RODO-2510 file (C-alpha; in nm, 4 decimals, decimal comma):
residues 412
     n   res          X          Y          Z
     1     x    15,0304    22,1848    18,3147
     2     x    14,9236    22,4676    18,5767
     3     x    14,9086    22,3569    18,9305
     4     x    14,5750    22,3588    19,1157
     5     x    14,4369    22,4293    19,4633
     6     x    14,4237    22,1279    19,7040
     7     x    14,0530    22,0542    19,5877
     8     x    14,0478    21,9391    19,2569
     9     x    13,9213    21,6776    19,0049
    10     x    14,2630    21,4908    19,0307
    11     x    14,2693    21,4866    19,4112
    12     x    13,9198    21,3839    19,4296
    13     x    13,9669    21,0555    19,2177
    14     x    14,3355    20,9838    19,3841
    15     x    14,1399    20,9632    19,7026
    16     x    13,8901    20,7343    19,5708
    17     x    14,1746    20,5199    19,4224
    18     x    14,3199    20,5421    19,7820
    19     x    13,9928    20,3795    19,8898
    20     x    14,1234    20,0570    19,7142
    21     x    14,4658    20,1083    19,7408
    22     x    14,4792    20,1206    20,1025
    23     x    14,1039    20,0552    20,2671
    24     x    14,0058    19,7773    20,0372
    25     x    14,3643    19,5894    19,9038
    26     x    14,5547    19,6105    20,2190
    27     x    14,3237    19,6520    20,5409
    28     x    14,0370    19,4766    20,4391
    29     x    14,1857    19,1570    20,5169
    30     x    14,1844    19,1888    20,8840
    31     x    13,7561    19,2458    20,8476
    32     x    13,8105    18,9282    20,6313
    33     x    14,0152    18,7037    20,8650
    34     x    13,7242    18,5393    21,0730
    35     x    13,5378    18,4423    20,7724
    36     x    13,8545    18,3401    20,5507
    37     x    13,9608    18,1195    20,8863
    38     x    13,6113    17,9421    20,9047
    39     x    13,6316    17,8611    20,5084
    40     x    13,9958    17,8119    20,4758
    41     x    14,1008    17,6980    20,8266
    42     x    14,4559    17,8061    20,9990
    43     x    14,5774    17,9333    21,2952
    44     x    14,6153    18,3237    21,3647
    45     x    15,0128    18,2702    21,3211
    46     x    14,9136    18,1172    20,9640
    47     x    14,6517    18,3759    20,8917
    48     x    14,9188    18,6527    21,0182
    49     x    15,1790    18,4942    20,7419
    50     x    14,9230    18,5807    20,4544
    51     x    14,9321    18,9270    20,5906
    52     x    15,2883    18,9346    20,5812
    53     x    15,2951    18,7863    20,2390
    54     x    15,0863    19,1199    20,1060
    55     x    15,3682    19,3227    20,2507
    56     x    15,6591    19,1396    20,0997
    57     x    15,4444    19,2019    19,7651
    58     x    15,4347    19,5600    19,8762
    59     x    15,8303    19,5724    19,9682
    60     x    15,9207    19,4265    19,6300
    61     x    15,6932    19,6644    19,4537
    62     x    15,8544    19,9494    19,6286
    63     x    16,2316    19,8385    19,5799
    64     x    16,1454    19,7929    19,2069
    65     x    15,9232    20,1155    19,1317
    66     x    16,2703    20,3652    19,2218
    67     x    16,4848    20,1961    18,9365
    68     x    16,1932    20,1742    18,7023
    69     x    16,0897    20,5374    18,7413
    70     x    16,4478    20,6180    18,7084
    71     x    16,4871    20,4328    18,3635
    72     x    16,1401    20,5421    18,2145
    73     x    16,0777    20,8864    18,4260
    74     x    15,8092    20,9679    18,1462
    75     x    15,6377    20,7064    18,1357
    76     x    15,4589    20,7410    18,4961
    77     x    15,0962    20,7582    18,3894
    78     x    15,1235    20,4783    18,1610
    79     x    15,2699    20,2684    18,4458
    80     x    15,0070    20,4165    18,6740
    81     x    14,7007    20,3441    18,4482
    82     x    14,8398    19,9776    18,3977
    83     x    14,8911    19,9193    18,7911
    84     x    14,5447    20,0661    18,8966
    85     x    14,3388    19,8340    18,6619
    86     x    14,5721    19,5312    18,7654
    87     x    14,4977    19,6056    19,1432
    88     x    14,0885    19,5856    19,0794
    89     x    14,1429    19,3127    18,9008
    90     x    14,3607    19,0908    19,1542
    91     x    14,1131    19,2075    19,3993
    92     x    13,8437    19,0134    19,2086
    93     x    14,0874    18,7159    19,1216
    94     x    14,1606    18,6815    19,5252
    95     x    13,7625    18,6105    19,5846
    96     x    13,7954    18,2703    19,4051
    97     x    14,0808    18,1280    19,6297
    98     x    14,0138    17,7866    19,7812
    99     x    14,3785    17,7354    19,9352
   100     x    14,6217    17,9121    20,1550
   101     x    14,8737    17,8790    19,8706
   102     x    14,6555    18,0394    19,5946
   103     x    14,5386    18,3116    19,8435
   104     x    14,8843    18,3992    19,9419
   105     x    14,9539    18,4546    19,5820
   106     x    14,6989    18,6792    19,5443
   107     x    14,8164    18,8511    19,8531
   108     x    15,1452    18,8802    19,6995
   109     x    15,0318    19,0129    19,3940
   110     x    14,7774    19,2978    19,5320
   111     x    15,0566    19,4031    19,7695
   112     x    15,3046    19,4390    19,4823
   113     x    15,0548    19,6327    19,2541
   114     x    14,9502    19,8601    19,5696
   115     x    15,2918    19,9722    19,6386
   116     x    15,3297    20,0846    19,2732
   117     x    14,9936    20,2815    19,2758
   118     x    15,0702    20,4312    19,6080
   119     x    15,3702    20,6164    19,4753
   120     x    15,2771    20,6531    19,1163
   121     x    14,9195    20,8190    19,2451
   122     x    15,0673    21,0592    19,4788
   123     x    15,3502    21,1433    19,2796
   124     x    15,0973    21,2452    18,9786
   125     x    14,8527    21,3994    19,1906
   126     x    15,1164    21,6216    19,3792
   127     x    15,2634    21,7426    19,0656
   128     x    14,9134    21,8828    18,9740
   129     x    14,8753    22,1037    19,3280
   130     x    15,0394    22,4125    19,4137
   131     x    15,3580    22,3713    19,6667
   132     x    15,1707    22,5799    19,9797
   133     x    14,8708    22,3406    19,9488
   134     x    15,0275    22,0082    19,9083
   135     x    14,9907    21,8854    20,2759
   136     x    14,6288    21,9640    20,2690
   137     x    14,6097    21,7634    19,9009
   138     x    14,7998    21,4942    20,0758
   139     x    14,5481    21,4389    20,3571
   140     x    14,2685    21,4501    20,1009
   141     x    14,4031    21,1817    19,9156
   142     x    14,5078    20,9648    20,2292
   143     x    14,1738    20,9983    20,3805
   144     x    14,0406    20,7780    20,0806
   145     x    14,2110    20,5035    20,3071
   146     x    13,9675    20,6104    20,5763
   147     x    13,6954    20,5683    20,3846
   148     x    13,7908    20,2313    20,2496
   149     x    13,8080    20,1318    20,6116
   150     x    13,4610    20,3014    20,6876
   151     x    13,3005    20,1150    20,4212
   152     x    13,4808    19,7916    20,4763
   153     x    13,3426    19,7796    20,8376
   154     x    13,0232    19,8097    20,6696
   155     x    13,0396    19,4927    20,5245
   156     x    13,0878    19,3153    20,8657
   157     x    12,7594    19,1540    20,8946
   158     x    12,8244    18,9450    20,5358
   159     x    13,1975    18,8698    20,6150
   160     x    13,1844    18,7954    20,9912
   161     x    12,8481    18,6368    21,0243
   162     x    12,8823    18,2350    21,0006
   163     x    12,5585    18,2449    20,8356
   164     x    12,7392    18,3977    20,5390
   165     x    13,0397    18,1520    20,4780
   166     x    13,1325    18,3170    20,1485
   167     x    13,0629    18,6744    20,2205
   168     x    13,4148    18,7858    20,2108
   169     x    13,4462    18,6655    19,8490
   170     x    13,1031    18,8886    19,7372
   171     x    13,2782    19,1667    19,9383
   172     x    13,6202    19,1492    19,7717
   173     x    13,4620    19,0993    19,4047
   174     x    13,2674    19,4494    19,4798
   175     x    13,5604    19,6184    19,5844
   176     x    13,7388    19,4836    19,2671
   177     x    13,4892    19,6230    19,0540
   178     x    13,4741    19,9612    19,2476
   179     x    13,8865    19,9853    19,1890
   180     x    13,8383    19,9389    18,8112
   181     x    13,6050    20,2101    18,7873
   182     x    13,8154    20,4522    18,9919
   183     x    14,1089    20,3534    18,7758
   184     x    13,9340    20,5071    18,4887
   185     x    13,7851    20,8109    18,6471
   186     x    14,1768    20,8955    18,7689
   187     x    14,2717    20,8281    18,4017
   188     x    14,0190    21,0431    18,2742
   189     x    14,0604    21,3528    18,4967
   190     x    14,4431    21,3258    18,4598
   191     x    14,4261    21,3203    18,0735
   192     x    14,1673    21,6257    18,0676
   193     x    14,3909    21,8224    18,2638
   194     x    14,7047    21,7625    18,0503
   195     x    14,8587    21,5658    18,3513
   196     x    15,0892    21,3889    18,0735
   197     x    15,2259    21,6880    17,9484
   198     x    15,3946    21,8302    18,2398
   199     x    15,7161    22,0455    18,1605
   200     x    16,0137    21,8517    18,1193
   201     x    16,1851    22,0122    18,3817
   202     x    15,9912    21,8434    18,6567
   203     x    16,0501    21,4863    18,5521
   204     x    16,3361    21,2827    18,6662
   205     x    16,6278    21,2183    18,4320
   206     x    16,7779    20,8691    18,5225
   207     x    17,1340    21,0471    18,5670
   208     x    17,0067    21,3010    18,7875
   209     x    16,8383    21,0632    19,0222
   210     x    17,1607    20,8478    19,0270
   211     x    17,3817    21,1671    19,0994
   212     x    17,1418    21,2659    19,3678
   213     x    17,2254    20,9410    19,5616
   214     x    16,8900    20,9264    19,6952
   215     x    17,0193    20,6593    19,9929
   216     x    17,2213    20,9518    20,1263
   217     x    16,9470    21,1906    20,1121
   218     x    16,7279    20,9523    20,3268
   219     x    16,9696    20,7810    20,5573
   220     x    17,1691    21,0796    20,6767
   221     x    17,0974    21,1018    21,0494
   222     x    17,1456    21,4901    21,0213
   223     x    16,8654    21,4576    20,7471
   224     x    16,5919    21,2408    20,6910
   225     x    16,6920    20,8998    20,8849
   226     x    16,5010    20,9649    21,2015
   227     x    16,1805    21,0314    20,9626
   228     x    16,2444    20,7102    20,7766
   229     x    16,3020    20,5205    21,1079
   230     x    15,9882    20,6387    21,2351
   231     x    15,7846    20,5591    20,9207
   232     x    15,9404    20,2266    20,9676
   233     x    15,8464    20,1622    21,3127
   234     x    15,4649    20,2954    21,2361
   235     x    15,4516    20,0556    20,9770
   236     x    15,5383    19,7600    21,2353
   237     x    15,2932    19,9069    21,5014
   238     x    15,0017    20,0320    21,3227
   239     x    14,9663    19,6636    21,1224
   240     x    14,9743    19,4968    21,4393
   241     x    14,6616    19,6565    21,5878
   242     x    14,4738    19,6557    21,2330
   243     x    14,5516    19,2915    21,1778
   244     x    14,4187    19,1362    21,4913
   245     x    14,1733    19,3770    21,6486
   246     x    13,8775    19,2214    21,4589
   247     x    13,9516    18,8770    21,5773
   248     x    14,0119    19,0180    21,9299
   249     x    13,6560    19,1688    21,9240
   250     x    13,5014    18,8769    21,7917
   251     x    13,6580    18,6554    22,0673
   252     x    13,5163    18,9105    22,3095
   253     x    13,1746    18,7910    22,1900
   254     x    13,0982    19,1590    22,0203
   255     x    12,8257    19,0828    21,7760
   256     x    12,9255    19,1212    21,3982
   257     x    12,7640    19,4214    21,3163
   258     x    12,9064    19,6042    21,6291
   259     x    13,2519    19,4774    21,5524
   260     x    13,1947    19,6132    21,2174
   261     x    13,0779    19,9502    21,3614
   262     x    13,3609    19,9656    21,5651
   263     x    13,6185    19,9235    21,2740
   264     x    13,3734    20,2030    21,0278
   265     x    13,4215    20,4378    21,3596
   266     x    13,8022    20,4163    21,3147
   267     x    13,7521    20,5147    20,9166
   268     x    13,4808    20,7770    20,9853
   269     x    13,7256    20,9615    21,2480
   270     x    14,0154    20,8995    20,9792
   271     x    13,8300    21,1386    20,7224
   272     x    13,8452    21,4351    20,9818
   273     x    14,2436    21,3018    21,0329
   274     x    14,3050    21,3318    20,6687
   275     x    14,1752    21,6967    20,6726
   276     x    14,3272    21,8028    21,0027
   277     x    14,6543    21,6251    20,9360
   278     x    14,6939    21,7973    20,6065
   279     x    14,6300    22,1308    20,7557
   280     x    14,8458    22,0802    21,0631
   281     x    15,1539    21,9673    20,8184
   282     x    15,0898    22,2624    20,6037
   283     x    15,1143    22,5174    20,9140
   284     x    15,3942    22,3480    21,1359
   285     x    15,5904    22,1198    20,9024
   286     x    15,7819    21,9648    21,1508
   287     x    15,8575    21,5947    21,3157
   288     x    15,6899    21,7565    21,6449
   289     x    15,3508    21,7572    21,4825
   290     x    15,4027    21,3841    21,3250
   291     x    15,5251    21,2819    21,6924
   292     x    15,1910    21,4242    21,8512
   293     x    14,9826    21,2111    21,6504
   294     x    15,1994    20,8955    21,6909
   295     x    15,1854    20,9617    22,0857
   296     x    14,8144    21,0213    22,0943
   297     x    14,8114    20,6717    21,9017
   298     x    14,9947    20,4817    22,1476
   299     x    14,7446    20,5951    22,4029
   300     x    14,4602    20,4727    22,1878
   301     x    14,6141    20,1391    22,1527
   302     x    14,6652    20,1089    22,5233
   303     x    14,2825    20,1120    22,5652
   304     x    14,2957    19,7338    22,4626
   305     x    14,4807    19,6773    22,7631
   306     x    14,2205    19,8007    22,9960
   307     x    14,0101    19,5094    22,8657
   308     x    13,6989    19,7256    22,8906
   309     x    13,4964    19,7578    22,5341
   310     x    13,4411    20,1378    22,6146
   311     x    13,8272    20,2375    22,6467
   312     x    13,9054    20,0097    22,3560
   313     x    13,6540    20,1903    22,1181
   314     x    13,7823    20,5173    22,2711
   315     x    14,1199    20,4368    22,1680
   316     x    14,0068    20,2935    21,8051
   317     x    13,8074    20,6284    21,7797
   318     x    14,1495    20,8092    21,9015
   319     x    14,3601    20,6123    21,6559
   320     x    14,1461    20,6936    21,3692
   321     x    14,1068    21,0543    21,4555
   322     x    14,4898    21,1403    21,4865
   323     x    14,7374    20,8562    21,3840
   324     x    14,6103    20,6218    21,1045
   325     x    14,6206    20,8375    20,8256
   326     x    14,8601    21,1198    20,9796
   327     x    15,1919    20,9378    20,9757
   328     x    15,1935    20,8686    20,5980
   329     x    15,0419    21,1932    20,4812
   330     x    15,2645    21,3858    20,6998
   331     x    15,5828    21,1672    20,6098
   332     x    15,4496    21,2162    20,2354
   333     x    15,4397    21,6038    20,2717
   334     x    15,7547    21,6407    20,4796
   335     x    15,9521    21,4430    20,1810
   336     x    15,8213    21,6651    19,9423
   337     x    15,9426    21,9802    20,1127
   338     x    16,2773    21,8460    20,1877
   339     x    16,3825    21,6373    19,8725
   340     x    16,4816    21,7863    19,5308
   341     x    16,1698    21,7589    19,3472
   342     x    16,3297    21,5402    19,0570
   343     x    16,4135    21,2918    19,3211
   344     x    16,0847    21,2983    19,5374
   345     x    15,9343    20,9728    19,3310
   346     x    16,2542    20,7915    19,3943
   347     x    16,2739    20,9133    19,7783
   348     x    15,9151    20,8226    19,8310
   349     x    15,9496    20,4770    19,7204
   350     x    16,2540    20,3870    19,9214
   351     x    16,0767    20,5470    20,2274
   352     x    15,7928    20,3387    20,1295
   353     x    16,0029    20,0191    20,1245
   354     x    16,1004    20,1019    20,4968
   355     x    15,7456    20,1376    20,5878
   356     x    15,6775    19,7915    20,3976
   357     x    15,9589    19,6389    20,5868
   358     x    15,7866    19,7409    20,9170
   359     x    15,4443    19,5760    20,7698
   360     x    15,6379    19,2635    20,7133
   361     x    15,7582    19,2249    21,0470
   362     x    15,4538    19,3117    21,2353
   363     x    15,2069    19,0510    21,1476
   364     x    15,4697    18,7862    21,2295
   365     x    15,5409    18,9496    21,5964
   366     x    15,1881    19,0142    21,6178
   367     x    15,1110    18,6610    21,5549
   368     x    15,3735    18,4907    21,7811
   369     x    15,2340    18,7086    22,0885
   370     x    14,8930    18,6057    21,9972
   371     x    14,9727    18,2587    22,0003
   372     x    15,1608    18,2815    22,3155
   373     x    14,9556    18,5358    22,5425
   374     x    14,6337    18,5726    22,3609
   375     x    14,4636    18,8484    22,1433
   376     x    14,4571    19,1069    22,3802
   377     x    14,8312    19,1373    22,4626
   378     x    14,8794    19,0664    22,0891
   379     x    14,6908    19,3877    21,9798
   380     x    14,8338    19,5883    22,2933
   381     x    15,1756    19,5374    22,1750
   382     x    15,1596    19,7648    21,8762
   383     x    15,1536    20,0290    22,1442
   384     x    15,5322    19,9655    22,1914
   385     x    15,6253    20,0221    21,8136
   386     x    15,3808    20,3074    21,8109
   387     x    15,5662    20,4700    22,0873
   388     x    15,9008    20,4167    21,9548
   389     x    15,7760    20,5786    21,6233
   390     x    15,6574    20,8618    21,8337
   391     x    16,0072    20,9089    22,0013
   392     x    16,1692    20,8841    21,6376
   393     x    15,9658    21,1536    21,5086
   394     x    16,0176    21,3770    21,7863
   395     x    16,4004    21,3601    21,7230
   396     x    16,3574    21,4291    21,3594
   397     x    16,1814    21,7495    21,4835
   398     x    16,4661    21,8502    21,6743
   399     x    16,7233    21,8180    21,4062
   400     x    16,4830    21,9933    21,1988
   401     x    16,4586    22,2776    21,4595
   402     x    16,8878    22,2510    21,5079
   403     x    16,9053    22,3074    21,1334
   404     x    16,6708    22,6204    21,1101
   405     x    16,8643    22,7720    21,4059
   406     x    17,2084    22,7180    21,2288
   407     x    17,0497    22,8604    20,8985
   408     x    16,9429    23,1607    21,1020
   409     x    17,2476    23,1976    21,2496
   410     x    17,4487    23,1848    20,8852
   411     x    17,2015    23,4247    20,7667
   412     x    17,2283    23,6686    21,0350
***
């Protein structure tokens, strides 16, 4: 299959799938927390644990996917087809939960399937794009997650307002139906473009991936370790912010409509983030570019600590604009540049597992801080881990620079 520009039908439908994979299946839970708490009950620690269960499923999925792809490299399209359809179905199923245990099982399944879908959709879509435009394409795909947040925020009057006790259920059903439609659309365009007939040399052979020893690529301090560590701490930090921001706003007495608009504002700003971040990483493919976005995001989180609604909203806009979609899309693009083509899907899967591990720890730590010190400090604590992520990304950029200088010296 001939490669295409960043803007093509496969990228568009992949972005629509990311509305579901990220915005609906994972981050909508935060918006629904007040409604779920009113109907099912539970403390913030318990509700945070349900978020953790989702990311445990996400971690299990990323750990399982790499060996599955290694064993069946030619079946990526089939696996993606099944995974995306099931993801939509499980969203619908979760809407019928009446107890913590049942909802926890659905959240685990959603996490598992979204992990599969994240790696498979990105891998298939990136194979169809010209190498020089893969950062831009990655940005276009990841901005689907921002669009998902934007849409989720518009559900706020239905999901937060106490007069709509079952609103969160209706919202999840609608999201699940959209997910099924997006899965069919992506399948149609990839078939039409001949995505299942990618030349054999671009596919991963099991023995090649085994010989490559992916962990040596990813965990070598002189190669990708600092990038992977940054991705881990970003997952830890951002999920605290996104899990407890809406409960914090509700506790401040912010009307449900306004809380939803703030959430949608993050998503709206993220639409530009995907485009700007993709262009930036294509032009400056460096850890310093990633570190800049994470540092600005840290400043955005600190807005909550001021206890002033203006700075909280301004901080949310900054996070949406420069550090919500930027780290995943830049990590995706940097991996694509610096690992062998046949090892990319496996490396992305392992990197995503580190990201998922951070997201597992985040809700637990955030919940404990909330219970002990309140929602404001709980949300603001995410700045600590965002700052660590920024510092590690800067170290990765420093190593890149040293390697480039060394390479130029050898060539000279």
